[in-house]
TORLOSE-177724 format. One line per 3 residues: number of its first residue (from 0); for each residue x, y, z of C-alpha. Coordinates in nm, 3 decimals. Each point is the difference from the previous one (the first is absolute). Example, Ala and Ser with C-alpha at 12.3 -4.5 7.8 and 13.67 -1.06 7.14 Angstrom:
// residues 2
0 = 1.230:-0.450:0.780  0.137:0.344:-0.066 $
This chain:
// residues 299
0 = -0.977:1.381:-1.226  -0.158:0.131:-0.317  -0.228:0.247:0.173 $
3 = 0.002:0.317:0.209  0.012:0.063:0.372  -0.148:0.287:0.195 $
6 = 0.039:0.150:0.346  -0.223:0.266:0.151  0.100:0.116:0.346 $
9 = -0.049:0.299:0.226  0.326:0.130:0.146  0.050:0.257:0.278 $
12 = 0.142:0.336:-0.102  0.376:-0.013:-0.041  0.008:-0.365:-0.108 $
15 = 0.261:-0.081:-0.265  -0.251:-0.133:-0.251  0.261:-0.044:-0.272 $
18 = 0.193:-0.238:0.225  -0.315:-0.204:0.062  -0.078:-0.016:-0.372 $
21 = 0.357:-0.113:-0.074  -0.021:-0.272:0.266  -0.335:-0.120:-0.137 $
24 = 0.151:-0.029:-0.345  0.303:-0.186:0.134  -0.220:-0.248:0.187 $
27 = -0.226:-0.088:-0.289  0.290:-0.015:-0.248  0.176:-0.249:0.227 $
30 = -0.306:-0.228:-0.007  -0.010:0.023:-0.379  0.371:-0.075:-0.030 $
33 = -0.033:-0.307:0.221  -0.334:-0.152:-0.097  -0.082:0.093:-0.360 $
36 = -0.028:-0.263:-0.273  0.025:0.285:-0.248  0.361:0.081:0.091 $
39 = 0.257:-0.254:-0.113  0.243:0.109:0.272  -0.248:-0.014:0.291 $
42 = 0.068:-0.240:0.286  -0.308:-0.201:-0.093  0.115:-0.032:-0.363 $
45 = 0.341:-0.120:0.119  -0.167:-0.262:0.217  -0.219:-0.113:-0.289 $
48 = 0.305:-0.039:-0.225  0.207:-0.188:0.258  0.060:-0.370:-0.046 $
51 = -0.192:-0.241:0.220  0.195:-0.053:0.320  0.202:0.324:-0.019 $
54 = -0.037:0.236:0.296  -0.071:0.363:-0.093  0.071:0.281:0.247 $
57 = -0.304:0.224:0.043  -0.105:0.308:0.193  -0.183:-0.043:0.328 $
60 = -0.304:0.164:-0.161  -0.028:-0.254:-0.281  0.056:-0.288:0.241 $
63 = -0.281:0.134:0.222  -0.238:0.021:-0.296  0.085:-0.352:-0.116 $
66 = -0.059:-0.135:0.350  -0.333:0.180:0.038  -0.111:-0.113:-0.346 $
69 = 0.066:-0.363:0.090  -0.180:0.039:0.334  -0.312:0.134:-0.169 $
72 = 0.031:-0.269:-0.265  -0.002:-0.270:0.265  -0.286:0.163:0.187 $
75 = -0.219:0.020:-0.310  0.062:-0.350:-0.130  0.226:0.114:-0.286 $
78 = -0.253:0.254:-0.129  0.277:0.257:0.035  0.308:-0.118:-0.182 $
81 = 0.287:0.218:-0.117  0.137:-0.281:-0.217  -0.216:0.080:-0.302 $
84 = 0.240:0.225:-0.187  0.008:-0.236:-0.298  -0.379:0.003:-0.026 $
87 = -0.012:0.380:0.021  0.244:0.013:-0.290  -0.176:-0.265:-0.209 $
90 = -0.327:0.188:0.012  0.152:0.335:-0.101  -0.004:0.174:0.337 $
93 = 0.374:-0.016:0.063  0.285:0.234:-0.096  0.013:-0.120:-0.362 $
96 = -0.369:0.065:-0.056  -0.007:-0.287:-0.250  -0.293:-0.240:0.014 $
99 = 0.111:-0.360:-0.052  -0.229:-0.234:0.197  0.061:-0.376:0.006 $
102 = -0.140:-0.226:-0.270  -0.281:-0.107:0.233  -0.059:0.334:0.175 $
105 = -0.287:-0.108:0.222  0.151:-0.326:0.117  0.061:-0.029:0.373 $
108 = 0.368:0.043:0.084  0.008:0.062:0.375  0.298:0.175:0.154 $
111 = 0.175:-0.138:0.306  0.005:0.220:0.311  0.306:0.226:-0.005 $
114 = 0.116:-0.155:0.328  0.087:-0.313:-0.197  0.199:0.188:-0.263 $
117 = 0.176:0.277:0.190  0.215:0.000:0.313  0.041:0.330:0.184 $
120 = 0.269:0.064:0.259  -0.143:0.295:0.188  0.296:0.041:0.236 $
123 = 0.255:-0.021:-0.277  -0.208:0.215:-0.238  0.019:-0.241:-0.290 $
126 = -0.216:-0.240:-0.196  0.036:-0.284:-0.246  -0.230:-0.187:-0.231 $
129 = -0.031:-0.371:0.073  -0.219:-0.061:-0.304  -0.098:0.178:-0.322 $
132 = -0.195:0.314:0.087  -0.048:0.352:-0.139  -0.087:0.246:0.273 $
135 = -0.238:0.293:-0.047  -0.075:0.244:0.283  -0.266:0.210:-0.173 $
138 = -0.259:-0.115:0.254  0.194:0.118:0.304  0.289:0.237:-0.085 $
141 = -0.215:0.309:-0.052  -0.158:-0.053:0.339  0.346:-0.028:0.155 $
144 = 0.099:0.317:-0.184  -0.294:0.186:0.154  0.111:-0.117:0.345 $
147 = 0.350:0.130:-0.073  -0.145:0.341:-0.089  -0.195:-0.011:0.325 $
150 = 0.322:-0.067:0.189  0.162:0.308:-0.153  -0.284:0.228:0.108 $
153 = -0.009:-0.153:0.347  0.375:0.055:0.043  -0.046:0.363:-0.097 $
156 = -0.270:0.037:0.264  -0.288:0.052:-0.240  -0.333:-0.084:0.163 $
159 = -0.243:0.073:-0.284  0.054:-0.168:-0.334  -0.141:-0.207:-0.287 $
162 = 0.238:-0.193:-0.224  -0.047:-0.241:-0.286  0.153:-0.202:-0.280 $
165 = -0.256:-0.065:-0.270  -0.308:-0.137:0.183  0.181:-0.083:0.325 $
168 = -0.049:0.270:0.265  0.078:0.068:0.363  -0.086:0.291:0.228 $
171 = 0.078:0.140:0.341  -0.204:0.236:0.216  -0.241:0.240:-0.163 $
174 = 0.008:0.324:-0.195  0.079:0.326:0.181  -0.371:0.085:0.010 $
177 = -0.051:-0.332:0.188  -0.188:-0.158:-0.292  0.107:-0.356:-0.086 $
180 = 0.196:-0.111:-0.301  -0.269:-0.116:-0.243  0.080:-0.271:-0.255 $
183 = -0.218:-0.064:-0.303  -0.064:-0.364:-0.088  0.007:-0.039:-0.375 $
186 = -0.285:-0.182:-0.170  0.136:-0.303:-0.194  -0.107:0.139:-0.337 $
189 = 0.203:-0.080:-0.312  -0.098:0.314:-0.187  0.003:0.288:0.245 $
192 = 0.137:0.109:0.334  -0.267:0.066:0.259  -0.030:-0.034:0.376 $
195 = -0.239:-0.250:0.151  0.055:0.118:0.356  0.241:0.164:0.242 $
198 = 0.193:-0.110:0.308  0.122:0.216:0.287  0.333:-0.172:0.049 $
201 = 0.159:0.118:0.327  0.332:-0.161:0.107  -0.011:-0.292:-0.244 $
204 = 0.088:-0.124:-0.347  -0.231:-0.098:-0.284  0.067:-0.194:-0.321 $
207 = -0.215:-0.123:-0.287  0.055:-0.284:-0.244  -0.221:-0.019:-0.308 $
210 = -0.031:-0.128:-0.355  -0.132:0.315:-0.164  0.315:0.205:-0.072 $
213 = 0.278:-0.243:-0.100  -0.172:-0.261:-0.211  -0.048:-0.127:-0.352 $
216 = -0.227:-0.241:-0.190  0.108:-0.332:-0.147  -0.239:-0.237:-0.176 $
219 = -0.283:0.228:0.108  0.087:-0.035:0.368  0.101:0.273:0.242 $
222 = 0.359:-0.058:0.105  0.118:0.164:0.321  0.359:0.099:0.079 $
225 = -0.041:-0.187:0.330  0.126:-0.355:-0.023  -0.161:-0.292:0.179 $
228 = 0.290:-0.217:0.123  -0.237:-0.289:0.064  -0.099:-0.012:-0.368 $
231 = 0.324:0.127:-0.150  -0.164:0.272:-0.207  -0.195:0.326:0.008 $
234 = -0.273:0.035:0.257  -0.349:-0.066:-0.132  -0.306:0.056:0.214 $
237 = -0.285:0.229:0.093  0.195:0.219:0.240  0.072:0.344:-0.143 $
240 = 0.192:0.145:0.293  0.108:-0.054:0.359  0.082:0.285:0.238 $
243 = 0.182:-0.064:0.328  0.072:0.225:0.299  0.292:-0.095:0.225 $
246 = 0.243:0.173:0.234  0.280:-0.031:-0.257  -0.019:0.035:-0.375 $
249 = 0.222:-0.301:-0.069  -0.269:-0.221:0.153  -0.291:0.188:-0.159 $
252 = 0.164:-0.034:-0.343  0.078:-0.371:0.030  -0.333:-0.097:0.155 $
255 = -0.191:0.187:-0.271  0.170:-0.219:-0.260  -0.037:-0.320:0.203 $
258 = -0.372:0.051:0.063  -0.056:0.086:-0.365  0.149:-0.339:-0.086 $
261 = -0.198:-0.184:0.269  -0.327:0.138:-0.138  -0.305:0.131:0.178 $
264 = -0.103:-0.302:0.207  0.341:-0.130:0.106  0.128:0.356:0.029 $
267 = -0.283:0.102:0.230  0.053:-0.308:0.212  0.370:0.074:0.034 $
270 = -0.054:0.371:0.072  -0.250:-0.077:0.273  0.216:-0.273:0.149 $
273 = 0.307:0.223:0.039  -0.186:0.326:0.063  0.070:0.198:-0.317 $
276 = -0.187:0.315:-0.110  -0.091:-0.077:-0.361  -0.240:0.116:-0.270 $
279 = -0.073:-0.247:-0.280  -0.161:0.127:-0.321  -0.129:-0.269:-0.240 $
282 = -0.152:0.027:-0.346  -0.367:-0.091:-0.033  -0.121:0.028:-0.356 $
285 = 0.053:0.362:-0.103  0.025:0.117:0.360  0.193:-0.065:0.319 $
288 = -0.059:-0.149:0.344  0.200:0.119:0.301  0.045:-0.191:0.324 $
291 = 0.228:0.093:0.287  0.145:-0.135:0.318  0.143:0.173:0.305 $
294 = -0.002:0.377:-0.049  -0.179:-0.035:-0.335  -0.273:-0.210:0.155 $
297 = -0.078:0.288:0.235  0.028:0.275:-0.261 $
């Protein structure tokens, strides 16, 4: 998925650690092989290339991710939409890396909800496009990958671990000295990496979406790698980052993207309505303003 994964775990004496490491690698490689836009032979790439109306056989894992993505898309009013692969490519954030925006780059070109363009047969493990759509799972696949790593460690009986893919993390238990797993929250600074706070995670997952690492400038405007399906172009707004804590990383990852798109006000309203633990960080002049809900409102 164009990044690195990590797994830190504490194993009892006599544990076959090499077997665990091999299983971790197998699990995350399988996610990459199925859901990467960067691999022409991935299941997702095959689905994207398929003709409209043609069924494509898929793994149960990819089907589950597609279904969950559409559920979160419906629940957030299309703020989360995996059908923006063409936009990601146009703005230079796709596999080609070539920037070729439309002639009127800031015109509103809203994307239909994926439900209207993709049919998924969960029982038959297949899917077909019913309209023109280019799927991109960058806002959810890494979170799913973290959950797959978690499953490996759970199956091996590990009770103390911290795993992550890029900025998506999940932990179980605590360290052997009983201290909690401590996660640094990165300040949304374009020029340097610095922590703005820490979180003691416990048995949970955490994910952050922001505009300060993968971005560019066009016509003097900051252009984020996150696409706004409602506008049909890169996200533009005051929000610098959104951090979400959930039980699973697939949900934390997707909700972080969705709430980033919704913006501070609508995002806060949605988070409070459905009971999400979220930290919003917005730009104010040369500084930042942070506001939280759920766990982050108590922190």
